[in-house]
PDB file of N, H, CA, C and O in Angstrom:
ATOM      1  N   LEU A   1       0.835  -1.188   0.000  1.00  0.00           N
ATOM      2  CA  LEU A   1       0.000   0.000   0.000  1.00  0.00           C
ATOM      3  C   LEU A   1       0.878   1.249   0.000  1.00  0.00           C
ATOM      4  O   LEU A   1       1.954   1.248   0.598  1.00  0.00           O
ATOM      5  N   PRO A   2       0.436   2.298  -0.655  1.00  0.00           N
ATOM      6  CA  PRO A   2       1.234   3.526  -0.703  1.00  0.00           C
ATOM      7  C   PRO A   2       1.250   4.249   0.649  1.00  0.00           C
ATOM      8  O   PRO A   2       0.277   4.207   1.402  1.00  0.00           O
ATOM      9  N   ASP A   3       2.382   4.917   0.940  1.00  0.00           N
ATOM     10  H   ASP A   3       3.172   4.951   0.328  1.00  0.00           H
ATOM     11  CA  ASP A   3       2.468   5.763   2.127  1.00  0.00           C
ATOM     12  C   ASP A   3       1.734   7.072   1.851  1.00  0.00           C
ATOM     13  O   ASP A   3       1.688   7.536   0.712  1.00  0.00           O
ATOM     14  N   TYR A   4       1.166   7.661   2.892  1.00  0.00           N
ATOM     15  H   TYR A   4       1.204   7.284   3.817  1.00  0.00           H
ATOM     16  CA  TYR A   4       0.503   8.950   2.727  1.00  0.00           C
ATOM     17  C   TYR A   4       0.457   9.678   4.063  1.00  0.00           C
ATOM     18  O   TYR A   4       0.622   9.079   5.125  1.00  0.00           O
ATOM     19  N   THR A   5       0.231  10.963   3.983  1.00  0.00           N
ATOM     20  H   THR A   5       0.097  11.449   3.120  1.00  0.00           H
ATOM     21  CA  THR A   5       0.085  11.803   5.167  1.00  0.00           C
ATOM     22  C   THR A   5      -1.293  12.432   5.136  1.00  0.00           C
ATOM     23  O   THR A   5      -1.747  12.906   4.095  1.00  0.00           O
ATOM     24  N   THR A   6      -1.949  12.434   6.265  1.00  0.00           N
ATOM     25  H   THR A   6      -1.581  12.049   7.112  1.00  0.00           H
ATOM     26  CA  THR A   6      -3.246  13.096   6.384  1.00  0.00           C
ATOM     27  C   THR A   6      -3.168  14.097   7.523  1.00  0.00           C
ATOM     28  O   THR A   6      -2.422  13.890   8.480  1.00  0.00           O
ATOM     29  N   TRP A   7      -3.917  15.163   7.433  1.00  0.00           N
ATOM     30  H   TRP A   7      -4.523  15.332   6.655  1.00  0.00           H
ATOM     31  CA  TRP A   7      -3.896  16.179   8.468  1.00  0.00           C
ATOM     32  C   TRP A   7      -5.255  16.867   8.550  1.00  0.00           C
ATOM     33  O   TRP A   7      -6.060  16.804   7.620  1.00  0.00           O
ATOM     34  N   ASN A   8      -5.489  17.521   9.679  1.00  0.00           N
ATOM     35  H   ASN A   8      -4.836  17.572  10.434  1.00  0.00           H
ATOM     36  CA  ASN A   8      -6.692  18.330   9.821  1.00  0.00           C
ATOM     37  C   ASN A   8      -6.423  19.445  10.816  1.00  0.00           C
ATOM     38  O   ASN A   8      -5.540  19.339  11.666  1.00  0.00           O
ATOM     39  N   VAL A   9      -7.187  20.500  10.699  1.00  0.00           N
ATOM     40  H   VAL A   9      -7.905  20.586  10.009  1.00  0.00           H
ATOM     41  CA  VAL A   9      -7.114  21.627  11.622  1.00  0.00           C
ATOM     42  C   VAL A   9      -8.555  22.068  11.892  1.00  0.00           C
ATOM     43  O   VAL A   9      -9.392  22.075  10.990  1.00  0.00           O
ATOM     44  N   GLY A  10      -8.823  22.428  13.119  1.00  0.00           N
ATOM     45  H   GLY A  10      -8.143  22.422  13.852  1.00  0.00           H
ATOM     46  CA  GLY A  10     -10.193  22.806  13.425  1.00  0.00           C
ATOM     47  C   GLY A  10     -10.333  23.537  14.740  1.00  0.00           C
ATOM     48  O   GLY A  10      -9.370  23.724  15.484  1.00  0.00           O
ATOM     49  N   LEU A  11     -11.558  23.943  15.005  1.00  0.00           N
ATOM     50  H   LEU A  11     -12.340  23.790  14.401  1.00  0.00           H
ATOM     51  CA  LEU A  11     -11.929  24.647  16.230  1.00  0.00           C
ATOM     52  C   LEU A  11     -13.200  24.030  16.788  1.00  0.00           C
ATOM     53  O   LEU A  11     -14.064  23.567  16.043  1.00  0.00           O
ATOM     54  N   GLY A  12     -13.298  24.033  18.105  1.00  0.00           N
ATOM     55  H   GLY A  12     -12.596  24.409  18.710  1.00  0.00           H
ATOM     56  CA  GLY A  12     -14.511  23.566  18.764  1.00  0.00           C
ATOM     57  C   GLY A  12     -15.092  24.671  19.625  1.00  0.00           C
ATOM     58  O   GLY A  12     -14.358  25.357  20.336  1.00  0.00           O
ATOM     59  N   PHE A  13     -16.398  24.847  19.567  1.00  0.00           N
ATOM     60  H   PHE A  13     -16.995  24.289  18.990  1.00  0.00           H
ATOM     61  CA  PHE A  13     -17.104  25.845  20.362  1.00  0.00           C
ATOM     62  C   PHE A  13     -18.119  25.127  21.239  1.00  0.00           C
ATOM     63  O   PHE A  13     -18.911  24.323  20.746  1.00  0.00           O
ATOM     64  N   THR A  14     -18.098  25.412  22.532  1.00  0.00           N
ATOM     65  H   THR A  14     -17.455  26.064  22.932  1.00  0.00           H
ATOM     66  CA  THR A  14     -19.024  24.773  23.462  1.00  0.00           C
ATOM     67  C   THR A  14     -19.933  25.816  24.088  1.00  0.00           C
ATOM     68  O   THR A  14     -19.480  26.876  24.520  1.00  0.00           O
ATOM     69  N   TRP A  15     -21.234  25.498  24.130  1.00  0.00           N
ATOM     70  H   TRP A  15     -21.602  24.637  23.779  1.00  0.00           H
ATOM     71  CA  TRP A  15     -22.233  26.342  24.768  1.00  0.00           C
ATOM     72  C   TRP A  15     -23.218  25.412  25.474  1.00  0.00           C
ATOM     73  O   TRP A  15     -23.905  24.612  24.839  1.00  0.00           O
ATOM     74  N   LYS A  16     -23.270  25.531  26.780  1.00  0.00           N
ATOM     75  H   LYS A  16     -22.712  26.181  27.296  1.00  0.00           H
ATOM     76  CA  LYS A  16     -24.114  24.673  27.622  1.00  0.00           C
ATOM     77  C   LYS A  16     -23.796  23.209  27.329  1.00  0.00           C
ATOM     78  O   LYS A  16     -22.672  22.779  27.589  1.00  0.00           O
ATOM     79  N   VAL A  17     -24.732  22.430  26.800  1.00  0.00           N
ATOM     80  H   VAL A  17     -25.645  22.780  26.588  1.00  0.00           H
ATOM     81  CA  VAL A  17     -24.479  21.004  26.532  1.00  0.00           C
ATOM     82  C   VAL A  17     -24.083  20.734  25.077  1.00  0.00           C
ATOM     83  O   VAL A  17     -23.882  19.580  24.699  1.00  0.00           O
ATOM     84  N   PHE A  18     -23.969  21.782  24.260  1.00  0.00           N
ATOM     85  H   PHE A  18     -24.133  22.720  24.567  1.00  0.00           H
ATOM     86  CA  PHE A  18     -23.701  21.617  22.832  1.00  0.00           C
ATOM     87  C   PHE A  18     -22.253  21.949  22.489  1.00  0.00           C
ATOM     88  O   PHE A  18     -21.662  22.867  23.058  1.00  0.00           O
ATOM     89  N   THR A  19     -21.692  21.190  21.553  1.00  0.00           N
ATOM     90  H   THR A  19     -22.172  20.445  21.092  1.00  0.00           H
ATOM     91  CA  THR A  19     -20.362  21.463  21.020  1.00  0.00           C
ATOM     92  C   THR A  19     -20.440  21.454  19.505  1.00  0.00           C
ATOM     93  O   THR A  19     -20.928  20.497  18.904  1.00  0.00           O
ATOM     94  N   LEU A  20     -19.955  22.528  18.889  1.00  0.00           N
ATOM     95  H   LEU A  20     -19.558  23.305  19.377  1.00  0.00           H
ATOM     96  CA  LEU A  20     -19.869  22.632  17.431  1.00  0.00           C
ATOM     97  C   LEU A  20     -18.396  22.523  17.064  1.00  0.00           C
ATOM     98  O   LEU A  20     -17.582  23.329  17.516  1.00  0.00           O
ATOM     99  N   ASP A  21     -18.047  21.529  16.243  1.00  0.00           N
ATOM    100  H   ASP A  21     -18.708  20.875  15.876  1.00  0.00           H
ATOM    101  CA  ASP A  21     -16.674  21.307  15.806  1.00  0.00           C
ATOM    102  C   ASP A  21     -16.605  21.604  14.312  1.00  0.00           C
ATOM    103  O   ASP A  21     -17.309  20.981  13.518  1.00  0.00           O
ATOM    104  N   LEU A  22     -15.754  22.558  13.930  1.00  0.00           N
ATOM    105  H   LEU A  22     -15.182  23.064  14.576  1.00  0.00           H
ATOM    106  CA  LEU A  22     -15.544  22.922  12.530  1.00  0.00           C
ATOM    107  C   LEU A  22     -14.120  22.534  12.169  1.00  0.00           C
ATOM    108  O   LEU A  22     -13.179  22.918  12.864  1.00  0.00           O
ATOM    109  N   ARG A  23     -13.948  21.773  11.083  1.00  0.00           N
ATOM    110  H   ARG A  23     -14.712  21.461  10.518  1.00  0.00           H
ATOM    111  CA  ARG A  23     -12.651  21.176  10.791  1.00  0.00           C
ATOM    112  C   ARG A  23     -12.415  21.135   9.281  1.00  0.00           C
ATOM    113  O   ARG A  23     -13.346  20.948   8.497  1.00  0.00           O
ATOM    114  N   TYR A  24     -11.150  21.314   8.889  1.00  0.00           N
ATOM    115  H   TYR A  24     -10.393  21.466   9.525  1.00  0.00           H
ATOM    116  CA  TYR A  24     -10.716  21.167   7.499  1.00  0.00           C
ATOM    117  C   TYR A  24      -9.718  20.010   7.464  1.00  0.00           C
ATOM    118  O   TYR A  24      -8.802  19.970   8.285  1.00  0.00           O
ATOM    119  N   SER A  25      -9.875  19.080   6.542  1.00  0.00           N
ATOM    120  H   SER A  25     -10.620  19.112   5.875  1.00  0.00           H
ATOM    121  CA  SER A  25      -9.039  17.886   6.479  1.00  0.00           C
ATOM    122  C   SER A  25      -8.545  17.666   5.052  1.00  0.00           C
ATOM    123  O   SER A  25      -9.241  17.977   4.085  1.00  0.00           O
ATOM    124  N   ASP A  26      -7.326  17.121   4.936  1.00  0.00           N
ATOM    125  H   ASP A  26      -6.760  16.868   5.721  1.00  0.00           H
ATOM    126  CA  ASP A  26      -6.753  16.851   3.611  1.00  0.00           C
ATOM    127  C   ASP A  26      -5.703  15.746   3.730  1.00  0.00           C
ATOM    128  O   ASP A  26      -5.312  15.383   4.839  1.00  0.00           O
ATOM    129  N   SER A  27      -5.250  15.217   2.611  1.00  0.00           N
ATOM    130  H   SER A  27      -5.568  15.513   1.710  1.00  0.00           H
ATOM    131  CA  SER A  27      -4.165  14.239   2.569  1.00  0.00           C
ATOM    132  C   SER A  27      -3.354  14.478   1.302  1.00  0.00           C
ATOM    133  O   SER A  27      -3.766  15.229   0.419  1.00  0.00           O
ATOM    134  N   ASP A  28      -2.192  13.827   1.226  1.00  0.00           N
ATOM    135  H   ASP A  28      -1.857  13.217   1.944  1.00  0.00           H
ATOM    136  CA  ASP A  28      -1.354  13.969   0.037  1.00  0.00           C
ATOM    137  C   ASP A  28      -1.503  12.791  -0.928  1.00  0.00           C
ATOM    138  O   ASP A  28      -0.648  12.587  -1.790  1.00  0.00           O
ATOM    139  N   LEU A  29      -2.576  12.022  -0.790  1.00  0.00           N
ATOM    140  H   LEU A  29      -3.270  12.188  -0.089  1.00  0.00           H
ATOM    141  CA  LEU A  29      -2.807  10.890  -1.692  1.00  0.00           C
ATOM    142  C   LEU A  29      -3.218  11.373  -3.078  1.00  0.00           C
ATOM    143  O   LEU A  29      -4.036  12.283  -3.212  1.00  0.00           O
ATOM    144  N   SER A  30      -2.651  10.762  -4.090  1.00  0.00           N
ATOM    145  H   SER A  30      -1.987  10.022  -3.981  1.00  0.00           H
ATOM    146  CA  SER A  30      -3.105  11.029  -5.453  1.00  0.00           C
ATOM    147  C   SER A  30      -4.446  10.329  -5.653  1.00  0.00           C
ATOM    148  O   SER A  30      -4.826   9.474  -4.852  1.00  0.00           O
ATOM    149  N   LYS A  31      -5.151  10.681  -6.701  1.00  0.00           N
ATOM    150  H   LYS A  31      -4.843  11.375  -7.351  1.00  0.00           H
ATOM    151  CA  LYS A  31      -6.441  10.035  -6.976  1.00  0.00           C
ATOM    152  C   LYS A  31      -6.270   8.543  -7.270  1.00  0.00           C
ATOM    153  O   LYS A  31      -7.146   7.744  -6.938  1.00  0.00           O
ATOM    154  N   GLU A  32      -5.140   8.160  -7.893  1.00  0.00           N
ATOM    155  H   GLU A  32      -4.429   8.809  -8.162  1.00  0.00           H
ATOM    156  CA  GLU A  32      -4.888   6.754  -8.180  1.00  0.00           C
ATOM    157  C   GLU A  32      -4.629   5.973  -6.884  1.00  0.00           C
ATOM    158  O   GLU A  32      -5.185   4.893  -6.686  1.00  0.00           O
ATOM    159  N   ASN A  33      -3.776   6.527  -5.997  1.00  0.00           N
ATOM    160  H   ASN A  33      -3.324   7.404  -6.157  1.00  0.00           H
ATOM    161  CA  ASN A  33      -3.491   5.851  -4.727  1.00  0.00           C
ATOM    162  C   ASN A  33      -4.714   5.838  -3.816  1.00  0.00           C
ATOM    163  O   ASN A  33      -4.896   4.900  -3.040  1.00  0.00           O
ATOM    164  N   CYS A  34      -5.542   6.854  -3.900  1.00  0.00           N
ATOM    165  H   CYS A  34      -5.395   7.617  -4.530  1.00  0.00           H
ATOM    166  CA  CYS A  34      -6.779   6.879  -3.123  1.00  0.00           C
ATOM    167  C   CYS A  34      -7.666   5.702  -3.511  1.00  0.00           C
ATOM    168  O   CYS A  34      -8.261   5.061  -2.644  1.00  0.00           O
ATOM    169  N   ASP A  35      -7.759   5.413  -4.805  1.00  0.00           N
ATOM    170  H   ASP A  35      -7.276   5.934  -5.509  1.00  0.00           H
ATOM    171  CA  ASP A  35      -8.569   4.278  -5.251  1.00  0.00           C
ATOM    172  C   ASP A  35      -7.997   2.960  -4.742  1.00  0.00           C
ATOM    173  O   ASP A  35      -8.755   2.055  -4.391  1.00  0.00           O
ATOM    174  N   ILE A  36      -6.667   2.839  -4.697  1.00  0.00           N
ATOM    175  H   ILE A  36      -6.051   3.574  -4.982  1.00  0.00           H
ATOM    176  CA  ILE A  36      -6.030   1.613  -4.201  1.00  0.00           C
ATOM    177  C   ILE A  36      -6.381   1.386  -2.734  1.00  0.00           C
ATOM    178  O   ILE A  36      -6.719   0.269  -2.343  1.00  0.00           O
ATOM    179  N   ILE A  37      -6.302   2.439  -1.919  1.00  0.00           N
ATOM    180  H   ILE A  37      -6.027   3.346  -2.236  1.00  0.00           H
ATOM    181  CA  ILE A  37      -6.529   2.309  -0.476  1.00  0.00           C
ATOM    182  C   ILE A  37      -8.009   2.155  -0.129  1.00  0.00           C
ATOM    183  O   ILE A  37      -8.361   1.335   0.719  1.00  0.00           O
ATOM    184  N   THR A  38      -8.872   2.928  -0.769  1.00  0.00           N
ATOM    185  H   THR A  38      -8.586   3.594  -1.458  1.00  0.00           H
ATOM    186  CA  THR A  38     -10.293   2.921  -0.379  1.00  0.00           C
ATOM    187  C   THR A  38     -11.113   1.839  -1.062  1.00  0.00           C
ATOM    188  O   THR A  38     -12.119   1.393  -0.511  1.00  0.00           O
ATOM    189  N   GLY A  39     -10.707   1.411  -2.240  1.00  0.00           N
ATOM    190  H   GLY A  39      -9.890   1.774  -2.687  1.00  0.00           H
ATOM    191  CA  GLY A  39     -11.522   0.445  -2.971  1.00  0.00           C
ATOM    192  C   GLY A  39     -12.841   1.057  -3.412  1.00  0.00           C
ATOM    193  O   GLY A  39     -13.880   0.397  -3.380  1.00  0.00           O
ATOM    194  N   ASP A  40     -12.798   2.320  -3.825  1.00  0.00           N
ATOM    195  H   ASP A  40     -11.955   2.855  -3.851  1.00  0.00           H
ATOM    196  CA  ASP A  40     -13.994   3.031  -4.303  1.00  0.00           C
ATOM    197  C   ASP A  40     -14.741   2.140  -5.299  1.00  0.00           C
ATOM    198  O   ASP A  40     -14.164   1.752  -6.315  1.00  0.00           O
ATOM    199  N   PRO A  41     -16.018   1.803  -5.034  1.00  0.00           N
ATOM    200  CA  PRO A  41     -16.744   0.899  -5.926  1.00  0.00           C
ATOM    201  C   PRO A  41     -17.140   1.531  -7.262  1.00  0.00           C
ATOM    202  O   PRO A  41     -17.556   0.828  -8.183  1.00  0.00           O
ATOM    203  N   ASN A  42     -17.012   2.861  -7.369  1.00  0.00           N
ATOM    204  H   ASN A  42     -16.675   3.432  -6.621  1.00  0.00           H
ATOM    205  CA  ASN A  42     -17.403   3.537  -8.602  1.00  0.00           C
ATOM    206  C   ASN A  42     -16.322   4.553  -8.996  1.00  0.00           C
ATOM    207  O   ASN A  42     -16.603   5.750  -9.058  1.00  0.00           O
ATOM    208  N   PRO A  43     -15.084   4.095  -9.266  1.00  0.00           N
ATOM    209  CA  PRO A  43     -14.010   5.036  -9.569  1.00  0.00           C
ATOM    210  C   PRO A  43     -14.117   5.600 -10.978  1.00  0.00           C
ATOM    211  O   PRO A  43     -14.771   5.030 -11.851  1.00  0.00           O
ATOM    212  N   GLY A  44     -13.458   6.732 -11.174  1.00  0.00           N
ATOM    213  H   GLY A  44     -12.927   7.196 -10.464  1.00  0.00           H
ATOM    214  CA  GLY A  44     -13.345   7.290 -12.515  1.00  0.00           C
ATOM    215  C   GLY A  44     -12.121   6.693 -13.203  1.00  0.00           C
ATOM    216  O   GLY A  44     -11.384   5.907 -12.607  1.00  0.00           O
ATOM    217  N   VAL A  45     -11.916   7.068 -14.445  1.00  0.00           N
ATOM    218  H   VAL A  45     -12.514   7.706 -14.929  1.00  0.00           H
ATOM    219  CA  VAL A  45     -10.740   6.600 -15.195  1.00  0.00           C
ATOM    220  C   VAL A  45     -10.079   7.835 -15.798  1.00  0.00           C
ATOM    221  O   VAL A  45     -10.741   8.642 -16.452  1.00  0.00           O
ATOM    222  N   ASP A  46      -8.749   7.984 -15.572  1.00  0.00           N
ATOM    223  H   ASP A  46      -8.212   7.329 -15.040  1.00  0.00           H
ATOM    224  CA  ASP A  46      -8.055   9.148 -16.113  1.00  0.00           C
ATOM    225  C   ASP A  46      -7.609   8.897 -17.552  1.00  0.00           C
ATOM    226  O   ASP A  46      -7.893   7.838 -18.112  1.00  0.00           O
ATOM    227  N   ALA A  47      -6.914   9.861 -18.154  1.00  0.00           N
ATOM    228  H   ALA A  47      -6.683  10.722 -17.699  1.00  0.00           H
ATOM    229  CA  ALA A  47      -6.491   9.773 -19.558  1.00  0.00           C
ATOM    230  C   ALA A  47      -5.533   8.614 -19.810  1.00  0.00           C
ATOM    231  O   ALA A  47      -5.458   8.099 -20.925  1.00  0.00           O
ATOM    232  N   ALA A  48      -4.792   8.200 -18.763  1.00  0.00           N
ATOM    233  H   ALA A  48      -4.852   8.619 -17.857  1.00  0.00           H
ATOM    234  CA  ALA A  48      -3.849   7.088 -18.917  1.00  0.00           C
ATOM    235  C   ALA A  48      -4.513   5.731 -18.688  1.00  0.00           C
ATOM    236  O   ALA A  48      -3.851   4.697 -18.771  1.00  0.00           O
ATOM    237  N   GLY A  49      -5.817   5.728 -18.401  1.00  0.00           N
ATOM    238  H   GLY A  49      -6.355   6.569 -18.333  1.00  0.00           H
ATOM    239  CA  GLY A  49      -6.532   4.477 -18.179  1.00  0.00           C
ATOM    240  C   GLY A  49      -6.455   3.971 -16.747  1.00  0.00           C
ATOM    241  O   GLY A  49      -6.848   2.836 -16.476  1.00  0.00           O
ATOM    242  N   LEU A  50      -5.950   4.800 -15.814  1.00  0.00           N
ATOM    243  H   LEU A  50      -5.631   5.721 -16.035  1.00  0.00           H
ATOM    244  CA  LEU A  50      -5.861   4.400 -14.404  1.00  0.00           C
ATOM    245  C   LEU A  50      -7.147   4.755 -13.661  1.00  0.00           C
ATOM    246  O   LEU A  50      -7.761   5.792 -13.913  1.00  0.00           O
ATOM    247  N   PHE A  51      -7.539   3.880 -12.747  1.00  0.00           N
ATOM    248  H   PHE A  51      -7.041   3.038 -12.542  1.00  0.00           H
ATOM    249  CA  PHE A  51      -8.706   4.171 -11.924  1.00  0.00           C
ATOM    250  C   PHE A  51      -8.377   5.281 -10.934  1.00  0.00           C
ATOM    251  O   PHE A  51      -7.288   5.307 -10.361  1.00  0.00           O
ATOM    252  N   THR A  52      -9.321   6.197 -10.736  1.00  0.00           N
ATOM    253  H   THR A  52     -10.206   6.176 -11.202  1.00  0.00           H
ATOM    254  CA  THR A  52      -9.118   7.317  -9.814  1.00  0.00           C
ATOM    255  C   THR A  52     -10.321   7.450  -8.884  1.00  0.00           C
ATOM    256  O   THR A  52     -11.433   7.049  -9.231  1.00  0.00           O
ATOM    257  N   SER A  53     -10.088   8.014  -7.705  1.00  0.00           N
ATOM    258  H   SER A  53      -9.185   8.339  -7.423  1.00  0.00           H
ATOM    259  CA  SER A  53     -11.156   8.219  -6.735  1.00  0.00           C
ATOM    260  C   SER A  53     -11.049   9.622  -6.149  1.00  0.00           C
ATOM    261  O   SER A  53      -9.948  10.125  -5.930  1.00  0.00           O
ATOM    262  N   ASN A  54     -12.188  10.248  -5.898  1.00  0.00           N
ATOM    263  H   ASN A  54     -13.083   9.839  -6.076  1.00  0.00           H
ATOM    264  CA  ASN A  54     -12.235  11.575  -5.286  1.00  0.00           C
ATOM    265  C   ASN A  54     -12.479  11.497  -3.778  1.00  0.00           C
ATOM    266  O   ASN A  54     -12.663  12.532  -3.138  1.00  0.00           O
ATOM    267  N   TRP A  55     -12.486  10.314  -3.206  1.00  0.00           N
ATOM    268  H   TRP A  55     -12.337   9.473  -3.727  1.00  0.00           H
ATOM    269  CA  TRP A  55     -12.815  10.146  -1.792  1.00  0.00           C
ATOM    270  C   TRP A  55     -11.766  10.725  -0.856  1.00  0.00           C
ATOM    271  O   TRP A  55     -12.076  10.974   0.308  1.00  0.00           O
ATOM    272  N   CYS A  56     -10.538  10.950  -1.311  1.00  0.00           N
ATOM    273  H   CYS A  56     -10.286  10.747  -2.257  1.00  0.00           H
ATOM    274  CA  CYS A  56      -9.452  11.380  -0.423  1.00  0.00           C
ATOM    275  C   CYS A  56      -9.107  12.852  -0.572  1.00  0.00           C
ATOM    276  O   CYS A  56      -8.072  13.281  -0.063  1.00  0.00           O
ATOM    277  N   GLY A  57      -9.917  13.625  -1.235  1.00  0.00           N
ATOM    278  H   GLY A  57     -10.758  13.276  -1.647  1.00  0.00           H
ATOM    279  CA  GLY A  57      -9.636  15.043  -1.415  1.00  0.00           C
ATOM    280  C   GLY A  57      -9.882  15.843  -0.153  1.00  0.00           C
ATOM    281  O   GLY A  57     -10.360  15.319   0.853  1.00  0.00           O
ATOM    282  N   SER A  58      -9.554  17.101  -0.222  1.00  0.00           N
ATOM    283  H   SER A  58      -9.166  17.527  -1.039  1.00  0.00           H
ATOM    284  CA  SER A  58      -9.759  17.977   0.919  1.00  0.00           C
ATOM    285  C   SER A  58     -11.256  18.158   1.168  1.00  0.00           C
ATOM    286  O   SER A  58     -12.072  18.095   0.249  1.00  0.00           O
ATOM    287  N   THR A  59     -11.590  18.387   2.448  1.00  0.00           N
ATOM    288  H   THR A  59     -10.926  18.439   3.194  1.00  0.00           H
ATOM    289  CA  THR A  59     -12.998  18.538   2.793  1.00  0.00           C
ATOM    290  C   THR A  59     -13.167  19.393   4.040  1.00  0.00           C
ATOM    291  O   THR A  59     -12.265  19.475   4.875  1.00  0.00           O
ATOM    292  N   PHE A  60     -14.318  20.022   4.159  1.00  0.00           N
ATOM    293  H   PHE A  60     -15.050  19.956   3.482  1.00  0.00           H
ATOM    294  CA  PHE A  60     -14.693  20.772   5.350  1.00  0.00           C
ATOM    295  C   PHE A  60     -15.729  19.939   6.101  1.00  0.00           C
ATOM    296  O   PHE A  60     -16.671  19.421   5.502  1.00  0.00           O
ATOM    297  N   ILE A  61     -15.548  19.815   7.416  1.00  0.00           N
ATOM    298  H   ILE A  61     -14.782  20.237   7.902  1.00  0.00           H
ATOM    299  CA  ILE A  61     -16.433  18.979   8.231  1.00  0.00           C
ATOM    300  C   ILE A  61     -17.025  19.820   9.349  1.00  0.00           C
ATOM    301  O   ILE A  61     -16.298  20.545  10.029  1.00  0.00           O
ATOM    302  N   ALA A  62     -18.324  19.733   9.546  1.00  0.00           N
ATOM    303  H   ALA A  62     -18.914  19.144   8.994  1.00  0.00           H
ATOM    304  CA  ALA A  62     -18.994  20.396  10.670  1.00  0.00           C
ATOM    305  C   ALA A  62     -19.727  19.326  11.470  1.00  0.00           C
ATOM    306  O   ALA A  62     -20.471  18.521  10.909  1.00  0.00           O
ATOM    307  N   LYS A  63     -19.511  19.321  12.797  1.00  0.00           N
ATOM    308  H   LYS A  63     -18.907  19.975  13.253  1.00  0.00           H
ATOM    309  CA  LYS A  63     -20.156  18.333  13.651  1.00  0.00           C
ATOM    310  C   LYS A  63     -20.794  19.048  14.838  1.00  0.00           C
ATOM    311  O   LYS A  63     -20.149  19.860  15.501  1.00  0.00           O
ATOM    312  N   LEU A  64     -22.055  18.745  15.101  1.00  0.00           N
ATOM    313  H   LEU A  64     -22.579  18.086  14.562  1.00  0.00           H
ATOM    314  CA  LEU A  64     -22.754  19.266  16.260  1.00  0.00           C
ATOM    315  C   LEU A  64     -23.039  18.101  17.192  1.00  0.00           C
ATOM    316  O   LEU A  64     -23.648  17.109  16.789  1.00  0.00           O
ATOM    317  N   ALA A  65     -22.596  18.223  18.442  1.00  0.00           N
ATOM    318  H   ALA A  65     -22.101  19.028  18.768  1.00  0.00           H
ATOM    319  CA  ALA A  65     -22.786  17.160  19.422  1.00  0.00           C
ATOM    320  C   ALA A  65     -23.479  17.730  20.653  1.00  0.00           C
ATOM    321  O   ALA A  65     -23.354  18.918  20.953  1.00  0.00           O
ATOM    322  N   ALA A  66     -24.210  16.875  21.362  1.00  0.00           N
ATOM    323  H   ALA A  66     -24.312  15.910  21.119  1.00  0.00           H
ATOM    324  CA  ALA A  66     -24.884  17.264  22.602  1.00  0.00           C
ATOM    325  C   ALA A  66     -24.523  16.269  23.691  1.00  0.00           C
ATOM    326  O   ALA A  66     -24.574  15.058  23.477  1.00  0.00           O
ATOM    327  N   ASP A  67     -24.157  16.780  24.859  1.00  0.00           N
ATOM    328  H   ASP A  67     -24.116  17.764  25.033  1.00  0.00           H
ATOM    329  CA  ASP A  67     -23.845  15.946  26.017  1.00  0.00           C
ATOM    330  C   ASP A  67     -25.132  15.777  26.816  1.00  0.00           C
ATOM    331  O   ASP A  67     -25.560  16.702  27.506  1.00  0.00           O
ATOM    332  N   LEU A  68     -25.739  14.620  26.728  1.00  0.00           N
ATOM    333  H   LEU A  68     -25.391  13.869  26.168  1.00  0.00           H
ATOM    334  CA  LEU A  68     -27.040  14.382  27.366  1.00  0.00           C
ATOM    335  C   LEU A  68     -26.948  13.482  28.587  1.00  0.00           C
ATOM    336  O   LEU A  68     -27.892  12.760  28.906  1.00  0.00           O
ATOM    337  N   THR A  69     -25.807  13.527  29.269  1.00  0.00           N
ATOM    338  H   THR A  69     -25.040  14.114  29.010  1.00  0.00           H
ATOM    339  CA  THR A  69     -25.694  12.779  30.527  1.00  0.00           C
ATOM    340  C   THR A  69     -26.514  13.495  31.600  1.00  0.00           C
ATOM    341  O   THR A  69     -26.793  14.687  31.476  1.00  0.00           O
ATOM    342  N   LEU A  70     -26.898  12.771  32.649  1.00  0.00           N
ATOM    343  H   LEU A  70     -26.671  11.802  32.750  1.00  0.00           H
ATOM    344  CA  LEU A  70     -27.731  13.363  33.696  1.00  0.00           C
ATOM    345  C   LEU A  70     -27.071  14.567  34.347  1.00  0.00           C
ATOM    346  O   LEU A  70     -27.750  15.549  34.645  1.00  0.00           O
ATOM    347  N   ASP A  71     -25.763  14.515  34.576  1.00  0.00           N
ATOM    348  H   ASP A  71     -25.212  13.716  34.334  1.00  0.00           H
ATOM    349  CA  ASP A  71     -25.067  15.628  35.205  1.00  0.00           C
ATOM    350  C   ASP A  71     -25.094  16.887  34.351  1.00  0.00           C
ATOM    351  O   ASP A  71     -25.173  17.990  34.893  1.00  0.00           O
ATOM    352  N   SER A  72     -25.030  16.751  33.033  1.00  0.00           N
ATOM    353  H   SER A  72     -24.966  15.856  32.593  1.00  0.00           H
ATOM    354  CA  SER A  72     -25.006  17.914  32.150  1.00  0.00           C
ATOM    355  C   SER A  72     -26.375  18.554  32.010  1.00  0.00           C
ATOM    356  O   SER A  72     -26.455  19.726  31.642  1.00  0.00           O
ATOM    357  N   LEU A  73     -27.444  17.843  32.285  1.00  0.00           N
ATOM    358  H   LEU A  73     -27.379  16.891  32.584  1.00  0.00           H
ATOM    359  CA  LEU A  73     -28.798  18.371  32.106  1.00  0.00           C
ATOM    360  C   LEU A  73     -29.329  19.090  33.337  1.00  0.00           C
ATOM    361  O   LEU A  73     -30.425  19.649  33.296  1.00  0.00           O
ATOM    362  N   LYS A  74     -28.573  19.086  34.433  1.00  0.00           N
ATOM    363  H   LYS A  74     -27.683  18.631  34.467  1.00  0.00           H
ATOM    364  CA  LYS A  74     -29.030  19.761  35.661  1.00  0.00           C
ATOM    365  C   LYS A  74     -28.918  21.249  35.562  1.00  0.00           C
ATOM    366  O   LYS A  74     -29.260  21.958  36.508  1.00  0.00           O
TER     367      LYS A  74
END
């Protein structure tokens, strides 16, 4: 399997029982190596005839979580 580096940077905001996490993530995988690692069931094909996948590209992630334990609801 090919070597690769992945990274992300983000911020979390907490208010009462809610946490909003905003994050940007990326890796240095090429589209061809991404297809090798992920096994994308519907890959594209580039001009050289190699299978490619867009699953490993950069992305923005937003997550909203709530802490609903008994102690947090008091």
